[in-house]
C-alpha positions in Angstrom: -1.6 -16.6 -16.5 -5.1 -15.2 -16.4 -6.9 -13.4 -19.2 -8.3 -10.2 -17.8 -12.1 -10.0 -18.0 -12.8 -6.9 -15.9 -11.1 -3.5 -15.8 -12.4 -1.3 -13.0 -11.7 2.5 -12.9 -12.0 3.9 -9.3 -13.5 7.3 -8.8 -16.4 9.2 -7.3 -19.6 9.8 -9.2 -20.9 13.3 -10.0 -19.9 16.4 -11.9 -18.1 18.0 -8.9 -15.6 15.1 -8.7 -15.1 14.5 -12.4 -11.7 16.3 -12.7 -10.3 15.5 -9.3 -7.2 13.4 -8.7 -9.2 10.7 -7.1 -11.0 10.1 -10.4 -8.0 9.1 -12.6 -9.3 5.5 -12.7 -12.5 6.8 -14.3 -10.3 8.8 -16.7 -8.5 5.7 -17.9 -11.6 3.5 -18.5 -13.4 6.4 -20.2 -10.5 6.7 -22.6 -10.5 2.9 -23.2 -14.2 3.0 -24.0 -13.8 5.9 -26.3 -10.9 4.2 -28.1 -13.2 1.2 -28.7 -16.1 3.4 -29.7 -18.3 2.2 -26.9 -20.3 4.1 -24.2 -21.0 3.5 -20.5 -24.5 2.7 -19.5 -25.9 2.9 -16.0 -26.6 -0.6 -14.5 -28.3 -0.4 -11.2 -27.9 -4.1 -10.3 -24.1 -3.5 -10.3 -24.3 0.0 -8.7 -22.2 1.2 -11.6 -21.8 2.4 -15.1 -20.7 -0.5 -17.3 -19.4 -1.0 -20.8 -18.2 -4.0 -22.8 -15.3 -3.9 -25.2 -13.3 -6.5 -27.1 -9.5 -6.7 -26.8 -7.6 -9.2 -28.9 -10.8 -11.2 -29.3 -11.5 -11.3 -25.5 -14.6 -9.6 -24.1 -13.7 -7.2 -21.3 -16.0 -5.4 -19.0 -15.2 -1.9 -18.0 -16.7 -0.7 -14.7 -17.1 2.6 -13.0 -18.6 2.1 -9.5 -21.2 4.8 -8.6 -21.1 4.0 -4.9 -18.4 6.6 -4.0 -14.8 5.6 -3.4 -15.0 4.0 0.0 -17.7 1.5 -1.2 -16.3 0.7 -4.6 -15.8 -3.0 -3.7 -19.6 -3.6 -3.5 -20.0 -2.8 -7.2 -16.9 -4.8 -8.2 -18.1 -7.8 -6.2 -21.6 -7.6 -7.7 -20.4 -7.7 -11.3 -17.7 -10.2 -10.7 -20.1 -12.6 -8.9 -22.7 -12.2 -11.6 -20.3 -13.0 -14.5 -18.2 -15.5 -12.4 -15.1 -13.4 -12.8 -12.2 -14.5 -10.5 -10.1 -11.8 -8.7 -7.0 -12.7 -10.8 -9.1 -11.7 -13.9 -9.6 -8.2 -12.5 -7.5 -5.0 -12.9 -8.4 -2.1 -10.6 -7.2 1.3 -11.9 -6.6 3.8 -9.1 -4.8 7.0 -8.1 -1.6 6.5 -6.1 -0.2 9.1 -3.7 3.2 7.3 -3.5 3.9 7.8 -7.3 4.6 11.1 -8.9 2.3 12.4 -11.7 3.5 10.8 -14.9 4.3 7.5 -13.3 2.2 4.4 -13.8 2.9 1.0 -12.5 1.3 -2.4 -12.8 1.1 -4.6 -9.7 -0.2 -8.1 -9.1 -2.0 -8.2 -5.8 -0.9 -6.5 -2.6 -2.3 -4.5 0.3 -4.6 -1.4 0.1 -1.9 1.1 1.1 -4.5 3.2 2.8 -6.6 3.7 -0.3 -10.3 3.4 0.6 -11.4 2.1 -2.7 -8.8 -0.7 -2.6 -9.6 -1.4 1.1 -13.3 -1.9 0.3 -12.4 -4.1 -2.8 -10.2 -6.3 -0.6 -13.0 -6.6 2.0 -15.7 -7.4 -0.6 -13.7 -9.8 -2.7 -12.1 -11.3 0.5 -8.8 -11.4 -1.2 -5.9 -9.2 -2.2 -5.3 -11.3 -5.4 -6.5 -8.8 -8.0 -4.3 -6.7 -10.3 -3.8 -3.0 -9.9 -2.8 -0.3 -12.3 -1.4 2.5 -10.2 -1.6 6.0 -11.6 0.7 8.5 -9.8 -0.9 11.7 -8.6 1.9 12.8 -6.2 1.5 13.7 -2.5 0.7 17.0 -0.8 3.6 16.5 1.6 1.4 16.5 4.7 -0.8 13.5 5.4 -3.4 15.8 7.0 -3.9 17.4 3.5 -4.4 14.1 1.6 -8.3 14.1 1.7 -8.4 17.7 0.4 -5.6 17.0 -2.2 -7.3 13.9 -3.8 -10.7 15.7 -4.0 -9.2 18.6 -6.0 -8.2 18.8 -9.7 -4.4 18.6 -10.4 -2.5 21.7 -11.6 -2.3 21.9 -15.4 1.3 20.6 -15.6 0.4 17.6 -13.3 -2.8 17.0 -15.4 -0.7 16.7 -18.5 1.7 14.3 -16.8 -1.2 12.2 -15.6 -2.6 12.1 -19.1 0.8 10.9 -20.3 0.8 8.0 -17.8 -2.8 7.0 -18.8 -1.6 6.9 -22.5 1.4 4.8 -21.4 -1.0 2.4 -19.6 -3.3 2.2 -22.7 -0.3 1.3 -24.8 0.2 -1.9 -22.8 -3.5 -2.7 -22.3 -3.3 -5.6 -24.8 -0.4 -7.2 -22.7 -2.4 -6.7 -19.5 -5.5 -8.3 -20.9 -3.5 -11.2 -22.3 -2.1 -11.9 -18.9 1.5 -11.1 -20.0 2.2 -9.3 -16.7 6.0 -9.5 -16.7 6.1 -8.0 -20.2 3.6 -5.3 -19.0 5.8 -4.4 -16.1 9.0 -4.3 -18.2 7.4 -2.1 -20.9 5.6 0.2 -18.5 8.2 0.6 -15.8 11.0 1.3 -18.4 9.0 4.4 -19.4 9.0 5.8 -15.9 
């Protein structure tokens, strides 16, 4: 059972991407920082914006890679190496096409499922053994539309459902950080 030391929100930097589906990982870590009355600061050596919070007496880094999605792993690897954080002590928060808006799932390790941010993270960390918090954004129904879909904001109804799922995830963040992953999954998945 590993205590979580790093929570990474995946997304793309820049105003034009701020409200897009691909940035729901940023939305969650922004909310977490706000809850803990902390602010992100730009940290060029990690190619990211970083913030440090305290959960149940444990220091936890929050990371928003500023490398664009398909190079997110570089940023994660740099911070994890610098602070000697093991993959099992990392949670990557990302958008998931296979889950409907409003659904959030916790997963211990696994493949990248075609997600470029996860693909680069697996390549950079050279392992799949990091945790994921999967936030459902739905699927456009046609795989040729995926790129366009993730880079656009969700409809208002979907946006509210995604916010609900982020709030549900934040409700179990103490369990996640404590390494109580079975309890996390039971509580989270029973809400879906």
